[in-house]
C-alpha positions as CSV (number, residue, x, y, z in Angstrom):
1,M,127.4,-5.4,151.1
2,C,128.8,-9.0,151.0
3,D,131.1,-8.9,154.0
4,E,129.4,-9.3,157.1
5,R,132.9,-8.0,158.9
6,L,132.5,-4.7,157.5
7,Y,129.1,-4.0,159.1
8,P,128.0,-1.6,160.6
9,P,130.3,0.8,158.5
10,R,132.7,2.3,160.5
11,C,135.3,5.0,160.7
12,C,138.2,5.5,162.8
13,H,136.8,2.3,164.7
14,K,133.3,4.1,165.3
15,N,130.2,3.3,163.9
16,I,128.7,5.7,161.2
17,P,125.2,6.6,162.1
18,L,122.8,6.0,159.1
19,S,120.8,9.4,159.6
20,Q,124.6,11.2,158.5
21,V,125.0,9.4,155.3
22,R,121.2,8.8,154.3
23,P,120.8,11.8,152.1
24,H,123.7,10.6,150.1
25,L,122.4,7.3,149.4
26,T,119.8,6.0,146.5
27,Q,116.5,4.7,147.6
28,A,117.5,1.3,146.1
29,F,120.9,1.1,148.1
30,L,118.9,2.0,151.4
31,A,116.5,-0.7,151.0
32,E,119.2,-3.2,150.4
33,F,121.3,-1.8,153.5
34,E,118.2,-2.4,155.7
35,L,117.7,-5.9,154.5
36,K,121.5,-6.5,155.2
37,A,121.2,-5.1,158.6
38,Q,118.1,-7.4,159.1
39,E,120.0,-10.4,158.1
40,F,123.5,-9.5,159.9
41,G,121.5,-8.6,163.1
42,T,119.9,-12.1,163.1
43,L,121.9,-14.7,164.8
44,K,120.6,-18.3,163.7
45,R,119.6,-17.7,159.9
46,V,117.5,-19.4,157.5
47,Y,118.4,-19.4,154.2
48,C,116.1,-20.4,151.2
49,V,116.8,-23.9,150.6
50,K,117.2,-23.6,146.9
51,S,120.9,-23.7,146.2
52,T,120.5,-21.3,142.9
53,C,118.6,-18.9,145.4
54,S,119.7,-19.1,149.3
55,R,118.1,-15.7,149.8
56,F,117.9,-14.8,153.8
57,L,114.3,-15.8,155.2
58,G,114.6,-14.8,158.8
59,P,115.8,-16.5,162.3
60,L,115.8,-20.2,162.9
61,Y,112.6,-21.1,164.6
62,D,112.8,-22.8,167.9
63,G,109.1,-23.7,169.0
64,N,107.1,-26.5,169.0
65,S,105.1,-25.4,165.9
66,R,106.0,-25.4,162.4
67,K,107.3,-22.0,160.9
68,V,107.4,-22.2,157.2
69,F,108.9,-19.4,155.0
70,T,108.1,-18.8,151.1
71,C,111.1,-17.3,149.6
72,P,109.9,-14.0,148.5
73,S,111.7,-14.0,145.1
74,P,109.4,-14.1,142.3
75,K,111.7,-16.3,140.3
76,C,111.8,-18.6,143.3
77,M,108.9,-19.0,145.7
78,T,110.5,-22.1,147.2
79,M,109.0,-23.3,150.6
80,T,111.7,-23.8,153.6
81,C,111.1,-25.1,157.0
82,G,112.0,-22.2,159.6
83,K,112.9,-25.2,162.1
84,C,115.1,-27.7,160.5
85,R,115.9,-25.2,157.2
86,G,114.9,-28.3,154.7
87,R,112.7,-27.9,152.0
88,Y,108.9,-28.0,153.1
89,N,106.5,-30.4,151.4
90,K,103.1,-29.5,152.4
91,S,101.9,-32.9,152.3
92,A,104.7,-35.0,153.7
93,H,107.3,-32.7,155.6
94,S,109.1,-34.0,159.0
95,C,112.1,-32.3,160.1
96,T,114.7,-34.6,159.8
97,P,118.4,-34.0,160.1
98,D,120.5,-33.6,156.8
99,A,122.7,-36.3,155.9
100,G,125.4,-33.9,154.8
101,N,125.4,-31.6,157.9
102,E,125.2,-35.1,160.1
103,V,128.5,-36.0,158.2
104,V,130.2,-32.5,158.8
105,L,129.2,-32.7,162.7
106,T,130.6,-36.0,163.0
107,L,133.9,-34.9,161.4
108,S,133.9,-31.9,163.7
109,R,133.3,-33.9,167.2
110,A,136.1,-36.1,165.9
111,S,138.5,-33.4,165.1
112,G,137.8,-31.1,168.0
113,W,136.3,-28.4,166.6
114,S,133.5,-26.0,168.4
115,R,130.6,-24.3,167.1
116,C,129.3,-20.6,168.4
117,P,126.5,-20.5,170.7
118,G,125.4,-17.5,168.7
119,C,125.1,-18.4,165.5
120,A,126.3,-22.2,165.5
121,Q,128.9,-21.6,162.6
122,M,131.6,-24.0,163.0
123,I,135.0,-23.0,164.6
124,E,138.5,-24.7,164.4
125,L,141.2,-23.4,166.7
126,S,144.6,-24.0,165.5
127,L,146.6,-21.4,167.5
128,G,146.0,-19.2,170.1
129,C,143.9,-19.0,173.6
130,F,140.5,-20.4,173.8
131,H,138.8,-16.9,173.6
132,M,136.8,-17.0,170.6
133,T,135.2,-14.1,168.6
134,C,132.6,-15.2,166.2
135,R,132.0,-13.4,162.9
136,C,128.6,-12.7,164.7
137,K,130.4,-11.0,167.3
138,T,129.4,-13.7,169.9
139,E,132.3,-13.9,172.3
140,F,132.8,-17.8,174.0
141,C,135.2,-20.2,175.2
142,Y,136.3,-22.8,172.8
143,L,136.3,-25.6,175.3
144,C,132.9,-25.5,176.9
145,R,131.2,-22.8,174.3
146,A,130.1,-20.7,177.4
147,L,129.7,-16.9,177.0
148,W,133.6,-15.9,177.8
149,K,134.7,-15.3,181.2
150,T,131.4,-17.3,182.5
151,C,133.3,-20.4,182.8
152,K,136.2,-21.9,184.8
153,C,138.0,-23.4,181.9
154,P,141.8,-22.3,181.4
155,R,142.5,-19.5,179.1
156,W,144.7,-21.1,176.8
157,D,147.1,-24.0,176.3
158,E,150.5,-23.5,176.1
159,S,151.1,-26.2,172.8
160,R,148.6,-24.1,171.2
161,L,150.2,-20.6,171.8
162,V,153.2,-20.9,169.6
163,A,153.3,-22.0,166.0
164,P,155.8,-25.1,165.0
165,A,158.8,-24.1,163.0
166,R,158.4,-25.6,159.7
């Protein structure tokens, strides 16, 4: 299960209940399915900071105190800060913005891109109306990032509705 758009499994636009297919699945597949269900059900996700691992660890922590995830992979065991998603160092950790992320955020602001209010994924509108549906299934206004139909923004811009002929 790598493609999140295919979750939950569907047939004829209806979700397939797990209880109906459970007898046909192996225990290993069921365990992986349940882990992916937890991951895909989490909006703001924290992954292992070690690039060769990148295992899903849990939700981003927004509280005042610190949340530290230890990667459950026996080959990794890296500690990741659940607040800033950076490598956690017991003796000298401070949540500081990642320089690479800051460059992308600066570029996004200059380019007029938006971020999903649900999962913070970066989104670019090239054509169409301002109604966005993110891969996390959050529907929002591209202009102000409010949930869809809760703002007073225009629904579209005429110049974005049709692709120019090349």
